[in-house]
Legacy VTK file of the C-alpha trace (Angstrom):
# vtk DataFile Version 3.0
C-alpha trace
ASCII
DATASET POLYDATA
POINTS 304 float
0.002 0.177 0.492
1.582 3.375 -1.325
0.889 6.883 0.418
0.813 9.871 -1.090
-0.216 13.584 -0.362
0.685 17.398 -0.014
1.517 18.055 3.943
2.095 22.146 5.304
3.934 23.707 7.487
2.370 26.633 9.024
3.678 28.611 12.108
5.048 31.970 13.544
8.205 33.995 11.461
10.921 31.945 12.854
9.464 28.750 14.342
12.173 27.073 12.444
9.732 25.641 9.176
12.826 26.044 6.829
15.043 24.575 8.407
12.761 21.657 9.022
11.902 21.412 5.903
15.445 21.289 4.488
16.081 18.561 7.419
13.108 16.381 6.170
14.433 16.017 2.713
18.590 16.243 3.625
18.803 19.498 1.272
18.960 23.322 1.316
15.392 23.765 -0.609
14.700 26.585 1.750
17.013 29.378 2.574
16.645 30.292 6.065
17.897 33.673 8.664
17.741 34.534 11.522
14.976 37.697 10.031
11.472 37.250 9.781
9.835 36.726 6.609
12.516 35.835 4.839
10.222 32.499 3.075
7.985 34.761 0.512
5.963 32.070 -1.184
5.354 28.262 -0.679
7.948 26.089 -1.483
8.094 22.734 -1.720
10.282 19.377 -0.490
9.692 16.268 -1.557
10.658 12.730 0.286
9.790 9.630 -1.749
10.850 5.988 0.049
9.339 2.738 -0.738
6.440 3.973 1.069
5.705 6.701 0.749
5.995 10.676 -1.424
5.141 13.058 1.023
5.478 16.908 -0.660
6.449 18.954 1.969
4.802 23.550 1.468
6.949 25.630 3.640
5.182 28.450 3.755
5.870 32.358 4.854
5.801 33.174 8.522
2.294 33.893 9.506
2.305 37.937 10.273
-0.331 41.281 9.592
0.513 42.046 5.667
2.055 45.837 5.520
2.218 46.033 1.770
0.834 43.625 -1.167
3.848 41.204 -1.229
2.572 40.728 2.345
-0.981 39.837 1.377
0.663 37.623 -1.870
2.533 35.820 0.884
-0.527 35.021 3.173
-2.137 34.112 0.548
0.099 31.218 -0.235
-0.736 30.255 3.281
-4.593 30.494 3.372
-3.682 28.239 -0.368
-1.476 26.143 1.882
-3.546 25.135 4.395
-6.948 24.974 2.236
-6.130 21.589 0.286
-3.451 19.895 1.888
-3.194 15.966 3.747
-1.726 16.819 6.839
-0.623 20.482 8.836
2.112 20.541 11.130
1.493 23.836 13.320
5.135 23.958 14.560
6.015 26.733 17.883
8.861 27.649 18.789
9.296 26.531 22.114
11.468 29.134 23.350
8.786 31.448 22.241
4.965 29.826 23.069
3.223 32.601 24.744
-0.050 31.966 22.615
-0.393 35.487 21.143
-2.906 36.724 18.120
-0.610 35.573 15.649
-1.116 32.044 17.280
-4.404 32.175 18.438
-4.886 33.315 14.171
-3.087 30.320 12.976
-5.435 27.618 15.202
-8.529 29.349 14.134
-6.945 29.473 10.454
-6.327 25.735 10.487
-9.367 24.394 12.951
-12.012 24.215 10.194
-9.264 22.543 8.037
-10.467 18.864 6.475
-6.622 17.982 7.328
-5.263 16.055 9.868
-3.175 18.487 11.969
-0.039 17.744 13.823
0.965 20.276 16.511
4.830 19.580 16.995
6.586 21.756 19.402
10.562 22.267 17.775
13.689 23.838 19.915
12.841 21.915 22.892
16.825 22.112 23.174
16.486 25.461 24.043
14.347 25.188 27.181
13.834 23.031 30.346
12.138 19.165 29.604
9.790 20.222 32.897
7.849 23.313 30.486
7.256 21.008 28.004
4.165 19.436 29.004
3.185 22.936 30.479
3.427 23.948 26.216
1.381 20.763 24.970
-1.501 21.751 27.941
-1.857 24.877 26.950
-1.971 25.079 22.852
-4.114 21.442 22.918
-6.322 23.070 25.621
-6.807 26.910 23.043
-7.693 24.279 20.554
-10.239 22.806 22.083
-11.596 25.554 22.990
-12.285 26.656 19.811
-13.570 23.197 18.638
-10.048 21.501 16.911
-8.568 18.215 18.079
-4.548 17.714 17.095
-4.091 14.251 15.570
-0.572 14.245 17.551
1.549 16.648 19.234
5.052 16.074 19.186
8.409 17.723 20.517
10.852 18.244 18.652
14.664 19.892 17.813
15.640 19.947 14.604
19.140 21.442 15.588
19.064 18.353 17.684
17.512 15.613 15.043
15.704 14.529 18.025
11.424 14.342 17.586
12.334 14.502 13.512
11.840 10.217 12.646
8.701 9.985 15.081
6.836 13.091 13.205
7.994 11.713 9.459
6.180 8.529 11.079
2.882 10.120 11.987
3.008 11.830 9.330
2.743 8.561 6.931
0.293 7.923 9.082
-2.217 10.113 7.775
-1.306 10.661 3.866
-3.615 8.645 1.602
-2.706 5.861 -0.121
-2.405 7.040 -3.969
0.382 7.212 -6.754
3.205 9.239 -6.882
2.657 12.882 -8.198
6.466 13.659 -8.620
9.844 11.057 -10.057
11.610 9.161 -7.465
14.650 11.474 -7.971
12.695 15.337 -7.550
13.165 16.410 -3.943
11.998 20.631 -4.409
9.929 21.823 -7.576
11.912 24.813 -7.771
13.657 25.764 -10.682
17.571 25.976 -10.504
17.174 29.652 -11.771
14.731 30.443 -8.521
17.122 28.894 -6.557
19.843 30.944 -7.619
17.439 34.070 -6.572
16.518 32.816 -3.085
20.644 31.756 -2.611
21.670 35.014 -3.025
18.797 36.799 -1.405
19.986 34.771 2.243
23.405 36.517 1.402
21.879 39.401 1.314
19.468 38.703 4.143
22.539 38.061 6.082
24.900 40.467 5.631
22.831 43.100 5.335
21.244 45.578 8.055
17.933 44.866 9.367
16.161 47.988 7.674
17.543 46.476 3.833
17.011 43.125 3.413
13.057 43.182 3.244
12.999 45.327 0.502
15.364 43.666 -1.744
13.812 41.039 -4.530
16.210 38.892 -6.316
16.005 37.976 -10.652
18.610 35.941 -12.552
18.379 37.524 -16.081
21.050 34.958 -17.891
21.397 31.555 -16.972
22.857 30.104 -19.403
25.784 26.900 -19.615
28.796 26.659 -22.071
32.545 24.807 -22.119
35.159 27.138 -21.440
38.666 26.891 -23.479
39.554 24.295 -21.333
35.819 22.273 -22.304
34.666 22.502 -19.058
31.439 23.256 -18.535
30.324 26.681 -16.773
27.307 28.548 -15.793
26.915 32.565 -16.365
24.770 33.723 -14.295
23.493 37.898 -14.729
21.565 39.509 -11.250
19.542 41.951 -10.705
18.912 42.900 -7.476
15.918 45.256 -6.735
15.914 47.507 -3.181
13.382 50.628 -3.223
16.038 53.382 -2.205
18.481 55.153 -3.569
20.318 55.297 -0.492
19.978 50.992 0.586
21.747 50.990 -3.339
24.557 52.067 -2.053
24.833 49.736 1.217
24.136 47.211 -0.979
26.966 47.685 -2.902
29.080 49.276 0.050
32.237 51.009 0.495
34.058 51.018 -2.948
31.450 47.840 -3.971
32.661 45.799 -0.907
29.509 44.007 0.533
28.400 43.609 -3.014
31.470 41.247 -3.314
31.253 39.515 -0.065
27.437 38.498 -0.944
28.696 37.359 -4.614
30.869 35.449 -3.641
29.261 34.089 -0.822
26.133 33.036 -3.150
28.827 32.170 -5.887
30.004 29.489 -3.619
26.703 27.688 -2.582
25.804 28.140 -6.609
28.572 25.873 -7.231
27.536 23.010 -4.955
23.974 23.203 -6.142
25.281 23.410 -9.852
27.955 21.329 -9.278
29.756 22.833 -11.592
31.560 26.732 -11.903
30.514 29.367 -12.011
30.307 33.249 -13.783
28.485 35.202 -11.421
27.648 38.656 -12.514
24.998 40.995 -9.887
23.576 44.265 -10.403
22.113 46.554 -8.096
19.120 48.428 -9.114
16.519 50.954 -7.375
12.004 49.901 -7.704
10.848 52.377 -5.836
7.935 51.014 -3.345
7.970 48.221 -5.664
6.245 45.724 -3.026
3.661 47.574 -3.531
3.327 47.447 -7.558
1.461 44.420 -8.883
3.440 44.334 -11.690
6.626 43.930 -9.753
5.550 41.204 -7.560
3.378 38.783 -10.506
5.697 36.513 -10.335
5.528 35.322 -6.296
3.841 32.347 -6.224
0.789 32.431 -3.586
-0.437 29.228 -4.648
1.552 25.285 -4.817
LINES 1 305
304 0 1 2 3 4 5 6 7 8 9 10 11 12 13 14 15 16 17 18 19 20 21 22 23 24 25 26 27 28 29 30 31 32 33 34 35 36 37 38 39 40 41 42 43 44 45 46 47 48 49 50 51 52 53 54 55 56 57 58 59 60 61 62 63 64 65 66 67 68 69 70 71 72 73 74 75 76 77 78 79 80 81 82 83 84 85 86 87 88 89 90 91 92 93 94 95 96 97 98 99 100 101 102 103 104 105 106 107 108 109 110 111 112 113 114 115 116 117 118 119 120 121 122 123 124 125 126 127 128 129 130 131 132 133 134 135 136 137 138 139 140 141 142 143 144 145 146 147 148 149 150 151 152 153 154 155 156 157 158 159 160 161 162 163 164 165 166 167 168 169 170 171 172 173 174 175 176 177 178 179 180 181 182 183 184 185 186 187 188 189 190 191 192 193 194 195 196 197 198 199 200 201 202 203 204 205 206 207 208 209 210 211 212 213 214 215 216 217 218 219 220 221 222 223 224 225 226 227 228 229 230 231 232 233 234 235 236 237 238 239 240 241 242 243 244 245 246 247 248 249 250 251 252 253 254 255 256 257 258 259 260 261 262 263 264 265 266 267 268 269 270 271 272 273 274 275 276 277 278 279 280 281 282 283 284 285 286 287 288 289 290 291 292 293 294 295 296 297 298 299 300 301 302 303
């Protein structure tokens, strides 16, 4: 009996959703940074074994949108909740308080026909005695609004604790069905999209707080060729889009040092992904208020 289905991972920003999906898949399909709202659209990570194919959907952190792009992001979360087989609600054990964002997440998933699993992440950061209290608080609230967690599993993605049990329980609730993707597929993202995300990750990690969320990365050229030594090399031209001229100067840095650092770190990861040499060229361009412009954000994928 082979099982196949979709599993969405929802939670507040920095709960560890992308890190969990990467751990489950065994490949970095989603970028990770300490900054909130790193994930902008739904990203699939695919696991195929002899018994099942699990298609995980990493979603943006649930937040109150401040611009059109934020609205797109939340539409993506709503779409991922509406039509999957299993929902993993990921909670940060080191920040366990049920605030408005947590309440909204549970209210959004309570009427879903999907099986809901509560995963308490980062248990390595708290005293073990506190885990049961956190479980009770979330379980009581979910029951008070008519919900029912099928399973509650404490995990630590960092310590790889509870991950095998989580996978086992997910498989339990998947429907019977044939594979949707081939056995070799691990994500639905193209190499161009992965390249854009890698560069954005480096910028998020290196730039000041106010700037990273106002940037967008667009690959303009992605071409494989042979060099003079008949070795494969990719020519990749990329635009980093920002909202202000002042931000452009910061992204480039004094004597171009910041842009060089972003490019150097990104090139290493891109070459590792493509398993070939990369000739990476990056330009910085200004598009004022692009996050409010439908033409600039229309390619943000709000559905999976």
